[in-house]
PDB file of N, CA, C and O in Angstrom, chain B, residues numbered from 101:
ATOM      1  N   MET B 101      39.860   8.722  15.970  1.00  0.00           N
ATOM      2  CA  MET B 101      39.477   7.488  15.310  1.00  0.00           C
ATOM      3  C   MET B 101      40.365   6.357  15.813  1.00  0.00           C
ATOM      4  O   MET B 101      41.592   6.432  15.750  1.00  0.00           O
ATOM      5  N   ASN B 102      39.728   5.325  16.307  1.00  0.00           N
ATOM      6  CA  ASN B 102      40.504   4.176  16.729  1.00  0.00           C
ATOM      7  C   ASN B 102      40.114   2.959  15.881  1.00  0.00           C
ATOM      8  O   ASN B 102      39.162   3.005  15.102  1.00  0.00           O
ATOM      9  N   VAL B 103      40.848   1.907  16.049  1.00  0.00           N
ATOM     10  CA  VAL B 103      40.675   0.718  15.219  1.00  0.00           C
ATOM     11  C   VAL B 103      39.312   0.075  15.448  1.00  0.00           C
ATOM     12  O   VAL B 103      38.693  -0.417  14.505  1.00  0.00           O
ATOM     13  N   VAL B 104      38.846   0.076  16.678  1.00  0.00           N
ATOM     14  CA  VAL B 104      37.562  -0.559  16.987  1.00  0.00           C
ATOM     15  C   VAL B 104      36.419   0.178  16.302  1.00  0.00           C
ATOM     16  O   VAL B 104      35.523  -0.461  15.750  1.00  0.00           O
ATOM     17  N   SER B 105      36.430   1.506  16.325  1.00  0.00           N
ATOM     18  CA  SER B 105      35.349   2.260  15.689  1.00  0.00           C
ATOM     19  C   SER B 105      35.384   2.101  14.169  1.00  0.00           C
ATOM     20  O   SER B 105      34.333   2.034  13.532  1.00  0.00           O
ATOM     21  N   ILE B 106      36.557   2.042  13.593  1.00  0.00           N
ATOM     22  CA  ILE B 106      36.655   1.846  12.148  1.00  0.00           C
ATOM     23  C   ILE B 106      36.180   0.449  11.774  1.00  0.00           C
ATOM     24  O   ILE B 106      35.417   0.285  10.822  1.00  0.00           O
ATOM     25  N   PHE B 107      36.624  -0.552  12.513  1.00  0.00           N
ATOM     26  CA  PHE B 107      36.234  -1.927  12.200  1.00  0.00           C
ATOM     27  C   PHE B 107      34.733  -2.133  12.385  1.00  0.00           C
ATOM     28  O   PHE B 107      34.098  -2.821  11.586  1.00  0.00           O
ATOM     29  N   SER B 108      34.168  -1.543  13.428  1.00  0.00           N
ATOM     30  CA  SER B 108      32.729  -1.703  13.663  1.00  0.00           C
ATOM     31  C   SER B 108      31.914  -1.041  12.558  1.00  0.00           C
ATOM     32  O   SER B 108      30.873  -1.565  12.162  1.00  0.00           O
ATOM     33  N   ARG B 109      32.372   0.103  12.055  1.00  0.00           N
ATOM     34  CA  ARG B 109      31.669   0.760  10.956  1.00  0.00           C
ATOM     35  C   ARG B 109      31.850   0.002   9.643  1.00  0.00           C
ATOM     36  O   ARG B 109      30.940  -0.033   8.814  1.00  0.00           O
ATOM     37  N   LEU B 110      32.995  -0.590   9.457  1.00  0.00           N
ATOM     38  CA  LEU B 110      33.217  -1.424   8.275  1.00  0.00           C
ATOM     39  C   LEU B 110      32.281  -2.633   8.310  1.00  0.00           C
ATOM     40  O   LEU B 110      31.678  -2.987   7.297  1.00  0.00           O
ATOM     41  N   LEU B 111      32.165  -3.251   9.457  1.00  0.00           N
ATOM     42  CA  LEU B 111      31.277  -4.397   9.630  1.00  0.00           C
ATOM     43  C   LEU B 111      29.812  -3.995   9.466  1.00  0.00           C
ATOM     44  O   LEU B 111      29.035  -4.717   8.841  1.00  0.00           O
ATOM     45  N   ALA B 112      29.434  -2.851  10.023  1.00  0.00           N
ATOM     46  CA  ALA B 112      28.058  -2.363   9.881  1.00  0.00           C
ATOM     47  C   ALA B 112      27.759  -2.038   8.418  1.00  0.00           C
ATOM     48  O   ALA B 112      26.665  -2.328   7.933  1.00  0.00           O
ATOM     49  N   GLY B 113      28.714  -1.441   7.715  1.00  0.00           N
ATOM     50  CA  GLY B 113      28.523  -1.164   6.292  1.00  0.00           C
ATOM     51  C   GLY B 113      28.353  -2.441   5.490  1.00  0.00           C
ATOM     52  O   GLY B 113      27.539  -2.494   4.569  1.00  0.00           O
ATOM     53  N   ALA B 114      29.119  -3.475   5.835  1.00  0.00           N
ATOM     54  CA  ALA B 114      28.987  -4.764   5.157  1.00  0.00           C
ATOM     55  C   ALA B 114      27.607  -5.364   5.423  1.00  0.00           C
ATOM     56  O   ALA B 114      26.985  -5.913   4.513  1.00  0.00           O
ATOM     57  N   ALA B 115      27.134  -5.265   6.641  1.00  0.00           N
ATOM     58  CA  ALA B 115      25.796  -5.774   6.966  1.00  0.00           C
ATOM     59  C   ALA B 115      24.727  -5.005   6.199  1.00  0.00           C
ATOM     60  O   ALA B 115      23.754  -5.596   5.730  1.00  0.00           O
ATOM     61  N   LEU B 116      24.900  -3.703   6.069  1.00  0.00           N
ATOM     62  CA  LEU B 116      23.946  -2.912   5.295  1.00  0.00           C
ATOM     63  C   LEU B 116      23.995  -3.277   3.817  1.00  0.00           C
ATOM     64  O   LEU B 116      22.960  -3.304   3.151  1.00  0.00           O
ATOM     65  N   GLY B 117      25.186  -3.557   3.300  1.00  0.00           N
ATOM     66  CA  GLY B 117      25.303  -3.987   1.911  1.00  0.00           C
ATOM     67  C   GLY B 117      24.603  -5.313   1.673  1.00  0.00           C
ATOM     68  O   GLY B 117      23.919  -5.489   0.665  1.00  0.00           O
ATOM     69  N   VAL B 118      24.775  -6.246   2.603  1.00  0.00           N
ATOM     70  CA  VAL B 118      24.094  -7.541   2.495  1.00  0.00           C
ATOM     71  C   VAL B 118      22.577  -7.327   2.568  1.00  0.00           C
ATOM     72  O   VAL B 118      21.829  -7.910   1.783  1.00  0.00           O
ATOM     73  N   PHE B 119      22.131  -6.497   3.503  1.00  0.00           N
ATOM     74  CA  PHE B 119      20.701  -6.196   3.621  1.00  0.00           C
ATOM     75  C   PHE B 119      20.157  -5.609   2.316  1.00  0.00           C
ATOM     76  O   PHE B 119      19.115  -6.048   1.829  1.00  0.00           O
ATOM     77  N   PHE B 120      20.846  -4.632   1.754  1.00  0.00           N
ATOM     78  CA  PHE B 120      20.365  -3.945   0.552  1.00  0.00           C
ATOM     79  C   PHE B 120      20.307  -4.889  -0.642  1.00  0.00           C
ATOM     80  O   PHE B 120      19.282  -4.969  -1.318  1.00  0.00           O
ATOM     81  N   TYR B 121      21.384  -5.594  -0.904  1.00  0.00           N
ATOM     82  CA  TYR B 121      21.445  -6.410  -2.122  1.00  0.00           C
ATOM     83  C   TYR B 121      20.688  -7.728  -1.990  1.00  0.00           C
ATOM     84  O   TYR B 121      20.174  -8.231  -2.989  1.00  0.00           O
ATOM     85  N   MET B 122      20.604  -8.297  -0.802  1.00  0.00           N
ATOM     86  CA  MET B 122      19.744  -9.469  -0.636  1.00  0.00           C
ATOM     87  C   MET B 122      18.279  -9.063  -0.754  1.00  0.00           C
ATOM     88  O   MET B 122      17.471  -9.810  -1.307  1.00  0.00           O
ATOM     89  N   GLY B 123      17.935  -7.897  -0.244  1.00  0.00           N
ATOM     90  CA  GLY B 123      16.580  -7.380  -0.420  1.00  0.00           C
ATOM     91  C   GLY B 123      16.254  -7.162  -1.887  1.00  0.00           C
ATOM     92  O   GLY B 123      15.137  -7.435  -2.327  1.00  0.00           O
ATOM     93  N   LEU B 124      17.223  -6.673  -2.641  1.00  0.00           N
ATOM     94  CA  LEU B 124      17.026  -6.500  -4.078  1.00  0.00           C
ATOM     95  C   LEU B 124      16.812  -7.840  -4.758  1.00  0.00           C
ATOM     96  O   LEU B 124      15.930  -7.975  -5.605  1.00  0.00           O
ATOM     97  N   TRP B 125      17.610  -8.827  -4.394  1.00  0.00           N
ATOM     98  CA  TRP B 125      17.501 -10.154  -5.001  1.00  0.00           C
ATOM     99  C   TRP B 125      16.146 -10.788  -4.680  1.00  0.00           C
ATOM    100  O   TRP B 125      15.510 -11.379  -5.553  1.00  0.00           O
ATOM    101  N   ILE B 126      15.715 -10.665  -3.441  1.00  0.00           N
ATOM    102  CA  ILE B 126      14.411 -11.202  -3.040  1.00  0.00           C
ATOM    103  C   ILE B 126      13.288 -10.486  -3.789  1.00  0.00           C
ATOM    104  O   ILE B 126      12.317 -11.116  -4.208  1.00  0.00           O
ATOM    105  N   THR B 127      13.420  -9.173  -3.955  1.00  0.00           N
ATOM    106  CA  THR B 127      12.413  -8.413  -4.684  1.00  0.00           C
ATOM    107  C   THR B 127      12.325  -8.864  -6.133  1.00  0.00           C
ATOM    108  O   THR B 127      11.227  -9.062  -6.653  1.00  0.00           O
ATOM    109  N   VAL B 128      13.448  -9.025  -6.782  1.00  0.00           N
ATOM    110  CA  VAL B 128      13.447  -9.438  -8.183  1.00  0.00           C
ATOM    111  C   VAL B 128      12.831 -10.824  -8.338  1.00  0.00           C
ATOM    112  O   VAL B 128      12.086 -11.066  -9.288  1.00  0.00           O
ATOM    113  N   ARG B 129      13.129 -11.722  -7.428  1.00  0.00           N
ATOM    114  CA  ARG B 129      12.536 -13.064  -7.500  1.00  0.00           C
ATOM    115  C   ARG B 129      11.030 -13.030  -7.234  1.00  0.00           C
ATOM    116  O   ARG B 129      10.281 -13.818  -7.812  1.00  0.00           O
ATOM    117  N   ALA B 130      10.589 -12.129  -6.372  1.00  0.00           N
ATOM    118  CA  ALA B 130       9.166 -12.026  -6.049  1.00  0.00           C
ATOM    119  C   ALA B 130       8.374 -11.361  -7.168  1.00  0.00           C
ATOM    120  O   ALA B 130       7.151 -11.492  -7.213  1.00  0.00           O
ATOM    121  N   LEU B 131       9.038 -10.657  -8.062  1.00  0.00           N
ATOM    122  CA  LEU B 131       8.334  -9.987  -9.158  1.00  0.00           C
ATOM    123  C   LEU B 131       7.613 -10.975 -10.067  1.00  0.00           C
ATOM    124  O   LEU B 131       6.632 -10.616 -10.718  1.00  0.00           O
ATOM    125  N   LEU B 132       8.084 -12.196 -10.115  1.00  0.00           N
ATOM    126  CA  LEU B 132       7.465 -13.199 -10.980  1.00  0.00           C
ATOM    127  C   LEU B 132       6.079 -13.603 -10.498  1.00  0.00           C
ATOM    128  O   LEU B 132       5.247 -14.024 -11.302  1.00  0.00           O
ATOM    129  N   THR B 133       5.823 -13.484  -9.226  1.00  0.00           N
ATOM    130  CA  THR B 133       4.566 -13.994  -8.672  1.00  0.00           C
ATOM    131  C   THR B 133       3.662 -12.916  -8.096  1.00  0.00           C
ATOM    132  O   THR B 133       2.552 -13.230  -7.665  1.00  0.00           O
ATOM    133  N   THR B 134       4.083 -11.677  -8.070  1.00  0.00           N
ATOM    134  CA  THR B 134       3.280 -10.628  -7.447  1.00  0.00           C
ATOM    135  C   THR B 134       2.214 -10.093  -8.412  1.00  0.00           C
ATOM    136  O   THR B 134       2.372 -10.128  -9.633  1.00  0.00           O
ATOM    137  N   ARG B 135       1.142  -9.605  -7.825  1.00  0.00           N
ATOM    138  CA  ARG B 135       0.092  -8.998  -8.638  1.00  0.00           C
ATOM    139  C   ARG B 135       0.341  -7.513  -8.849  1.00  0.00           C
ATOM    140  O   ARG B 135      -0.255  -6.904  -9.737  1.00  0.00           O
ATOM    141  N   HIS B 136       1.218  -6.924  -8.039  1.00  0.00           N
ATOM    142  CA  HIS B 136       1.486  -5.487  -8.116  1.00  0.00           C
ATOM    143  C   HIS B 136       3.000  -5.251  -8.199  1.00  0.00           C
ATOM    144  O   HIS B 136       3.613  -4.851  -7.209  1.00  0.00           O
ATOM    145  N   PRO B 137       3.606  -5.493  -9.360  1.00  0.00           N
ATOM    146  CA  PRO B 137       5.066  -5.384  -9.458  1.00  0.00           C
ATOM    147  C   PRO B 137       5.599  -3.969  -9.244  1.00  0.00           C
ATOM    148  O   PRO B 137       6.685  -3.797  -8.690  1.00  0.00           O
ATOM    149  N   THR B 138       4.856  -2.961  -9.674  1.00  0.00           N
ATOM    150  CA  THR B 138       5.322  -1.584  -9.485  1.00  0.00           C
ATOM    151  C   THR B 138       5.368  -1.230  -8.010  1.00  0.00           C
ATOM    152  O   THR B 138       6.340  -0.643  -7.534  1.00  0.00           O
ATOM    153  N   LEU B 139       4.323  -1.585  -7.294  1.00  0.00           N
ATOM    154  CA  LEU B 139       4.276  -1.304  -5.862  1.00  0.00           C
ATOM    155  C   LEU B 139       5.384  -2.040  -5.119  1.00  0.00           C
ATOM    156  O   LEU B 139       6.023  -1.474  -4.233  1.00  0.00           O
ATOM    157  N   LEU B 140       5.610  -3.286  -5.474  1.00  0.00           N
ATOM    158  CA  LEU B 140       6.675  -4.070  -4.849  1.00  0.00           C
ATOM    159  C   LEU B 140       8.047  -3.456  -5.136  1.00  0.00           C
ATOM    160  O   LEU B 140       8.870  -3.308  -4.233  1.00  0.00           O
ATOM    161  N   THR B 141       8.282  -3.103  -6.395  1.00  0.00           N
ATOM    162  CA  THR B 141       9.577  -2.542  -6.782  1.00  0.00           C
ATOM    163  C   THR B 141       9.850  -1.218  -6.075  1.00  0.00           C
ATOM    164  O   THR B 141      10.912  -1.030  -5.481  1.00  0.00           O
ATOM    165  N   LEU B 142       8.885  -0.302  -6.144  1.00  0.00           N
ATOM    166  CA  LEU B 142       9.091   1.008  -5.524  1.00  0.00           C
ATOM    167  C   LEU B 142       9.130   0.927  -4.001  1.00  0.00           C
ATOM    168  O   LEU B 142       9.943   1.594  -3.361  1.00  0.00           O
ATOM    169  N   GLY B 143       8.253   0.112  -3.424  1.00  0.00           N
ATOM    170  CA  GLY B 143       8.257  -0.041  -1.968  1.00  0.00           C
ATOM    171  C   GLY B 143       9.562  -0.621  -1.464  1.00  0.00           C
ATOM    172  O   GLY B 143      10.128  -0.137  -0.484  1.00  0.00           O
ATOM    173  N   SER B 144      10.039  -1.657  -2.135  1.00  0.00           N
ATOM    174  CA  SER B 144      11.305  -2.277  -1.740  1.00  0.00           C
ATOM    175  C   SER B 144      12.462  -1.294  -1.888  1.00  0.00           C
ATOM    176  O   SER B 144      13.315  -1.187  -1.008  1.00  0.00           O
ATOM    177  N   PHE B 145      12.481  -0.583  -3.005  1.00  0.00           N
ATOM    178  CA  PHE B 145      13.558   0.387  -3.240  1.00  0.00           C
ATOM    179  C   PHE B 145      13.598   1.437  -2.131  1.00  0.00           C
ATOM    180  O   PHE B 145      14.655   1.705  -1.560  1.00  0.00           O
ATOM    181  N   TRP B 146      12.436   2.032  -1.829  1.00  0.00           N
ATOM    182  CA  TRP B 146      12.419   3.105  -0.836  1.00  0.00           C
ATOM    183  C   TRP B 146      12.729   2.601   0.563  1.00  0.00           C
ATOM    184  O   TRP B 146      13.426   3.281   1.316  1.00  0.00           O
ATOM    185  N   ILE B 147      12.236   1.442   0.924  1.00  0.00           N
ATOM    186  CA  ILE B 147      12.538   0.899   2.249  1.00  0.00           C
ATOM    187  C   ILE B 147      14.029   0.613   2.383  1.00  0.00           C
ATOM    188  O   ILE B 147      14.659   1.012   3.363  1.00  0.00           O
ATOM    189  N   ARG B 148      14.592  -0.083   1.389  1.00  0.00           N
ATOM    190  CA  ARG B 148      16.027  -0.410   1.450  1.00  0.00           C
ATOM    191  C   ARG B 148      16.875   0.852   1.464  1.00  0.00           C
ATOM    192  O   ARG B 148      17.830   0.950   2.235  1.00  0.00           O
ATOM    193  N   THR B 149      16.535   1.815   0.621  1.00  0.00           N
ATOM    194  CA  THR B 149      17.322   3.046   0.531  1.00  0.00           C
ATOM    195  C   THR B 149      17.240   3.860   1.819  1.00  0.00           C
ATOM    196  O   THR B 149      18.259   4.345   2.311  1.00  0.00           O
ATOM    197  N   LEU B 150      16.046   4.012   2.364  1.00  0.00           N
ATOM    198  CA  LEU B 150      15.901   4.798   3.588  1.00  0.00           C
ATOM    199  C   LEU B 150      16.601   4.149   4.782  1.00  0.00           C
ATOM    200  O   LEU B 150      17.205   4.842   5.601  1.00  0.00           O
ATOM    201  N   VAL B 151      16.522   2.834   4.878  1.00  0.00           N
ATOM    202  CA  VAL B 151      17.209   2.144   5.981  1.00  0.00           C
ATOM    203  C   VAL B 151      18.724   2.338   5.863  1.00  0.00           C
ATOM    204  O   VAL B 151      19.394   2.631   6.853  1.00  0.00           O
ATOM    205  N   VAL B 152      19.255   2.173   4.658  1.00  0.00           N
ATOM    206  CA  VAL B 152      20.706   2.309   4.468  1.00  0.00           C
ATOM    207  C   VAL B 152      21.157   3.750   4.696  1.00  0.00           C
ATOM    208  O   VAL B 152      22.156   3.978   5.379  1.00  0.00           O
ATOM    209  N   LEU B 153      20.446   4.717   4.142  1.00  0.00           N
ATOM    210  CA  LEU B 153      20.857   6.116   4.329  1.00  0.00           C
ATOM    211  C   LEU B 153      20.753   6.558   5.787  1.00  0.00           C
ATOM    212  O   LEU B 153      21.643   7.240   6.295  1.00  0.00           O
ATOM    213  N   ALA B 154      19.678   6.174   6.456  1.00  0.00           N
ATOM    214  CA  ALA B 154      19.540   6.537   7.872  1.00  0.00           C
ATOM    215  C   ALA B 154      20.651   5.893   8.697  1.00  0.00           C
ATOM    216  O   ALA B 154      21.201   6.519   9.603  1.00  0.00           O
ATOM    217  N   SER B 155      20.975   4.656   8.384  1.00  0.00           N
ATOM    218  CA  SER B 155      22.045   3.970   9.115  1.00  0.00           C
ATOM    219  C   SER B 155      23.397   4.620   8.846  1.00  0.00           C
ATOM    220  O   SER B 155      24.201   4.785   9.764  1.00  0.00           O
ATOM    221  N   PHE B 156      23.651   4.992   7.589  1.00  0.00           N
ATOM    222  CA  PHE B 156      24.902   5.679   7.268  1.00  0.00           C
ATOM    223  C   PHE B 156      25.008   6.992   8.040  1.00  0.00           C
ATOM    224  O   PHE B 156      26.054   7.297   8.612  1.00  0.00           O
ATOM    225  N   LEU B 157      23.934   7.758   8.054  1.00  0.00           N
ATOM    226  CA  LEU B 157      23.961   9.033   8.773  1.00  0.00           C
ATOM    227  C   LEU B 157      24.210   8.828  10.266  1.00  0.00           C
ATOM    228  O   LEU B 157      24.939   9.597  10.892  1.00  0.00           O
ATOM    229  N   PHE B 158      23.605   7.793  10.825  1.00  0.00           N
ATOM    230  CA  PHE B 158      23.826   7.495  12.237  1.00  0.00           C
ATOM    231  C   PHE B 158      25.263   7.056  12.493  1.00  0.00           C
ATOM    232  O   PHE B 158      25.878   7.483  13.470  1.00  0.00           O
ATOM    233  N   LEU B 159      25.798   6.213  11.627  1.00  0.00           N
ATOM    234  CA  LEU B 159      27.130   5.654  11.838  1.00  0.00           C
ATOM    235  C   LEU B 159      28.259   6.651  11.572  1.00  0.00           C
ATOM    236  O   LEU B 159      29.312   6.566  12.203  1.00  0.00           O
ATOM    237  N   MET B 160      28.057   7.588  10.651  1.00  0.00           N
ATOM    238  CA  MET B 160      29.178   8.462  10.283  1.00  0.00           C
ATOM    239  C   MET B 160      29.450   9.565  11.298  1.00  0.00           C
ATOM    240  O   MET B 160      30.557  10.102  11.338  1.00  0.00           O
ATOM    241  N   LYS B 161      28.463   9.911  12.117  1.00  0.00           N
ATOM    242  CA  LYS B 161      28.661  10.892  13.191  1.00  0.00           C
ATOM    243  C   LYS B 161      29.325  12.187  12.706  1.00  0.00           C
ATOM    244  O   LYS B 161      30.094  12.813  13.436  1.00  0.00           O
ATOM    245  N   GLY B 162      29.016  12.580  11.459  1.00  0.00           N
ATOM    246  CA  GLY B 162      29.537  13.824  10.912  1.00  0.00           C
ATOM    247  C   GLY B 162      30.986  13.775  10.455  1.00  0.00           C
ATOM    248  O   GLY B 162      31.565  14.818  10.152  1.00  0.00           O
ATOM    249  N   ARG B 163      31.578  12.607  10.398  1.00  0.00           N
ATOM    250  CA  ARG B 163      32.985  12.496   9.989  1.00  0.00           C
ATOM    251  C   ARG B 163      33.065  11.768   8.659  1.00  0.00           C
ATOM    252  O   ARG B 163      32.498  10.688   8.497  1.00  0.00           O
ATOM    253  N   TRP B 164      33.769  12.363   7.713  1.00  0.00           N
ATOM    254  CA  TRP B 164      33.858  11.775   6.382  1.00  0.00           C
ATOM    255  C   TRP B 164      34.637  10.463   6.401  1.00  0.00           C
ATOM    256  O   TRP B 164      34.400   9.595   5.560  1.00  0.00           O
ATOM    257  N   GLN B 165      35.556  10.307   7.340  1.00  0.00           N
ATOM    258  CA  GLN B 165      36.312   9.057   7.430  1.00  0.00           C
ATOM    259  C   GLN B 165      35.395   7.884   7.778  1.00  0.00           C
ATOM    260  O   GLN B 165      35.541   6.785   7.243  1.00  0.00           O
ATOM    261  N   TYR B 166      34.455   8.138   8.677  1.00  0.00           N
ATOM    262  CA  TYR B 166      33.502   7.087   9.042  1.00  0.00           C
ATOM    263  C   TYR B 166      32.565   6.784   7.871  1.00  0.00           C
ATOM    264  O   TYR B 166      32.212   5.627   7.638  1.00  0.00           O
ATOM    265  N   ALA B 167      32.166   7.818   7.141  1.00  0.00           N
ATOM    266  CA  ALA B 167      31.303   7.610   5.976  1.00  0.00           C
ATOM    267  C   ALA B 167      32.022   6.769   4.926  1.00  0.00           C
ATOM    268  O   ALA B 167      31.431   5.866   4.334  1.00  0.00           O
ATOM    269  N   LEU B 168      33.284   7.065   4.703  1.00  0.00           N
ATOM    270  CA  LEU B 168      34.077   6.305   3.736  1.00  0.00           C
ATOM    271  C   LEU B 168      34.234   4.854   4.174  1.00  0.00           C
ATOM    272  O   LEU B 168      34.188   3.944   3.347  1.00  0.00           O
ATOM    273  N   THR B 169      34.417   4.642   5.459  1.00  0.00           N
ATOM    274  CA  THR B 169      34.527   3.283   5.987  1.00  0.00           C
ATOM    275  C   THR B 169      33.215   2.520   5.812  1.00  0.00           C
ATOM    276  O   THR B 169      33.225   1.344   5.449  1.00  0.00           O
ATOM    277  N   CYS B 170      32.088   3.183   6.068  1.00  0.00           N
ATOM    278  CA  CYS B 170      30.782   2.544   5.880  1.00  0.00           C
ATOM    279  C   CYS B 170      30.555   2.172   4.419  1.00  0.00           C
ATOM    280  O   CYS B 170      30.052   1.089   4.121  1.00  0.00           O
ATOM    281  N   VAL B 171      30.923   3.062   3.518  1.00  0.00           N
ATOM    282  CA  VAL B 171      30.748   2.790   2.085  1.00  0.00           C
ATOM    283  C   VAL B 171      31.647   1.631   1.651  1.00  0.00           C
ATOM    284  O   VAL B 171      31.232   0.789   0.855  1.00  0.00           O
ATOM    285  N   ALA B 172      32.860   1.587   2.166  1.00  0.00           N
ATOM    286  CA  ALA B 172      33.753   0.469   1.834  1.00  0.00           C
ATOM    287  C   ALA B 172      33.155  -0.845   2.323  1.00  0.00           C
ATOM    288  O   ALA B 172      33.211  -1.851   1.615  1.00  0.00           O
ATOM    289  N   GLY B 173      32.589  -0.848   3.513  1.00  0.00           N
ATOM    290  CA  GLY B 173      31.920  -2.045   4.014  1.00  0.00           C
ATOM    291  C   GLY B 173      30.706  -2.399   3.183  1.00  0.00           C
ATOM    292  O   GLY B 173      30.439  -3.578   2.951  1.00  0.00           O
ATOM    293  N   PHE B 174      29.963  -1.398   2.729  1.00  0.00           N
ATOM    294  CA  PHE B 174      28.793  -1.611   1.885  1.00  0.00           C
ATOM    295  C   PHE B 174      29.193  -2.313   0.582  1.00  0.00           C
ATOM    296  O   PHE B 174      28.514  -3.236   0.133  1.00  0.00           O
ATOM    297  N   VAL B 175      30.281  -1.875  -0.010  1.00  0.00           N
ATOM    298  CA  VAL B 175      30.776  -2.513  -1.235  1.00  0.00           C
ATOM    299  C   VAL B 175      31.218  -3.948  -0.943  1.00  0.00           C
ATOM    300  O   VAL B 175      30.991  -4.846  -1.754  1.00  0.00           O
ATOM    301  N   MET B 176      31.838  -4.161   0.195  1.00  0.00           N
ATOM    302  CA  MET B 176      32.219  -5.527   0.572  1.00  0.00           C
ATOM    303  C   MET B 176      30.989  -6.418   0.720  1.00  0.00           C
ATOM    304  O   MET B 176      31.016  -7.588   0.336  1.00  0.00           O
ATOM    305  N   GLY B 177      29.914  -5.868   1.276  1.00  0.00           N
ATOM    306  CA  GLY B 177      28.670  -6.613   1.400  1.00  0.00           C
ATOM    307  C   GLY B 177      28.088  -6.958   0.049  1.00  0.00           C
ATOM    308  O   GLY B 177      27.556  -8.052  -0.137  1.00  0.00           O
ATOM    309  N   ARG B 178      28.184  -6.030  -0.906  1.00  0.00           N
ATOM    310  CA  ARG B 178      27.703  -6.292  -2.263  1.00  0.00           C
ATOM    311  C   ARG B 178      28.493  -7.418  -2.903  1.00  0.00           C
ATOM    312  O   ARG B 178      27.915  -8.311  -3.524  1.00  0.00           O
ATOM    313  N   VAL B 179      29.800  -7.383  -2.758  1.00  0.00           N
ATOM    314  CA  VAL B 179      30.650  -8.433  -3.328  1.00  0.00           C
ATOM    315  C   VAL B 179      30.326  -9.779  -2.691  1.00  0.00           C
ATOM    316  O   VAL B 179      30.265 -10.794  -3.385  1.00  0.00           O
ATOM    317  N   ALA B 180      30.121  -9.797  -1.395  1.00  0.00           N
ATOM    318  CA  ALA B 180      29.798 -11.044  -0.700  1.00  0.00           C
ATOM    319  C   ALA B 180      28.480 -11.628  -1.192  1.00  0.00           C
ATOM    320  O   ALA B 180      28.375 -12.838  -1.396  1.00  0.00           O
ATOM    321  N   VAL B 181      27.473 -10.778  -1.383  1.00  0.00           N
ATOM    322  CA  VAL B 181      26.180 -11.264  -1.865  1.00  0.00           C
ATOM    323  C   VAL B 181      26.302 -11.787  -3.286  1.00  0.00           C
ATOM    324  O   VAL B 181      25.761 -12.847  -3.600  1.00  0.00           O
ATOM    325  N   SER B 182      27.001 -11.065  -4.148  1.00  0.00           N
ATOM    326  CA  SER B 182      27.109 -11.524  -5.537  1.00  0.00           C
ATOM    327  C   SER B 182      27.886 -12.833  -5.628  1.00  0.00           C
ATOM    328  O   SER B 182      27.537 -13.698  -6.432  1.00  0.00           O
ATOM    329  N   LYS B 183      28.924 -12.993  -4.825  1.00  0.00           N
ATOM    330  CA  LYS B 183      29.658 -14.264  -4.836  1.00  0.00           C
ATOM    331  C   LYS B 183      28.812 -15.389  -4.266  1.00  0.00           C
ATOM    332  O   LYS B 183      28.831 -16.507  -4.779  1.00  0.00           O
ATOM    333  N   SER B 184      28.078 -15.100  -3.218  1.00  0.00           N
ATOM    334  CA  SER B 184      27.220 -16.112  -2.611  1.00  0.00           C
ATOM    335  C   SER B 184      26.140 -16.573  -3.585  1.00  0.00           C
ATOM    336  O   SER B 184      25.870 -17.769  -3.700  1.00  0.00           O
ATOM    337  N   LEU B 185      25.531 -15.633  -4.275  1.00  0.00           N
ATOM    338  CA  LEU B 185      24.484 -15.993  -5.235  1.00  0.00           C
ATOM    339  C   LEU B 185      25.053 -16.725  -6.440  1.00  0.00           C
ATOM    340  O   LEU B 185      24.399 -17.607  -6.996  1.00  0.00           O
ATOM    341  N   ARG B 186      26.256 -16.369  -6.845  1.00  0.00           N
ATOM    342  CA  ARG B 186      26.896 -17.049  -7.966  1.00  0.00           C
ATOM    343  C   ARG B 186      27.204 -18.498  -7.605  1.00  0.00           C
ATOM    344  O   ARG B 186      26.988 -19.395  -8.420  1.00  0.00           O
ATOM    345  N   VAL B 187      27.701 -18.738  -6.403  1.00  0.00           N
ATOM    346  CA  VAL B 187      27.990 -20.103  -5.948  1.00  0.00           C
ATOM    347  C   VAL B 187      26.692 -20.891  -5.820  1.00  0.00           C
ATOM    348  O   VAL B 187      26.629 -22.057  -6.210  1.00  0.00           O
ATOM    349  N   GLN B 188      25.665 -20.262  -5.278  1.00  0.00           N
ATOM    350  CA  GLN B 188      24.376 -20.916  -5.122  1.00  0.00           C
ATOM    351  C   GLN B 188      23.779 -21.279  -6.482  1.00  0.00           C
ATOM    352  O   GLN B 188      23.208 -22.358  -6.638  1.00  0.00           O
ATOM    353  N   ALA B 189      23.907 -20.390  -7.462  1.00  0.00           N
ATOM    354  CA  ALA B 189      23.385 -20.671  -8.810  1.00  0.00           C
ATOM    355  C   ALA B 189      24.170 -21.804  -9.468  1.00  0.00           C
ATOM    356  O   ALA B 189      23.592 -22.606 -10.202  1.00  0.00           O
ATOM    357  N   ALA B 190      25.469 -21.881  -9.218  1.00  0.00           N
ATOM    358  CA  ALA B 190      26.282 -22.936  -9.812  1.00  0.00           C
ATOM    359  C   ALA B 190      25.901 -24.295  -9.241  1.00  0.00           C
ATOM    360  O   ALA B 190      25.968 -25.299  -9.950  1.00  0.00           O
ATOM    361  N   ARG B 191      25.505 -24.345  -7.979  1.00  0.00           N
ATOM    362  CA  ARG B 191      25.104 -25.617  -7.355  1.00  0.00           C
ATOM    363  C   ARG B 191      23.773 -26.119  -7.885  1.00  0.00           C
ATOM    364  O   ARG B 191      23.545 -27.327  -7.933  1.00  0.00           O
ATOM    365  N   THR B 192      22.888 -25.208  -8.283  1.00  0.00           N
ATOM    366  CA  THR B 192      21.554 -25.624  -8.690  1.00  0.00           C
ATOM    367  C   THR B 192      21.429 -25.888 -10.187  1.00  0.00           C
ATOM    368  O   THR B 192      20.361 -26.297 -10.643  1.00  0.00           O
ATOM    369  N   LYS B 193      22.482 -25.666 -10.960  1.00  0.00           N
ATOM    370  CA  LYS B 193      22.420 -25.925 -12.395  1.00  0.00           C
ATOM    371  C   LYS B 193      22.361 -27.416 -12.668  1.00  0.00           C
ATOM    372  O   LYS B 193      22.985 -28.221 -11.976  1.00  0.00           O
ATOM    373  N   CYS B 194      21.616 -27.756 -13.666  1.00  0.00           N
ATOM    374  CA  CYS B 194      21.533 -29.157 -14.085  1.00  0.00           C
ATOM    375  C   CYS B 194      22.738 -29.473 -14.982  1.00  0.00           C
ATOM    376  O   CYS B 194      23.186 -28.613 -15.740  1.00  0.00           O
ATOM    377  N   PRO B 195      23.253 -30.683 -14.901  1.00  0.00           N
ATOM    378  CA  PRO B 195      24.423 -31.029 -15.722  1.00  0.00           C
ATOM    379  C   PRO B 195      24.094 -31.156 -17.188  1.00  0.00           C
ATOM    380  O   PRO B 195      24.978 -31.442 -17.996  1.00  0.00           O
TER     381      PRO B 195
END
């Protein structure tokens, strides 16, 4: 394990976290206008989950250290999305 491989997996995990949670946010916002909310919810869930799990399996290469690094990046991506959405919501509030 070298620093470049750990950092790249951390970055990839963060990108996957952003993908997963931004996809969730977009899905929740789209639920207000869709005619088929169950299909949208389940389809979005399965697509996001399968993409993230397949990417984790590809990135970890059978090593638990790489899996742990990917998960840490995934959590960082979640934190980044929640902070970004919180700042965005604060800007759009009426005084």
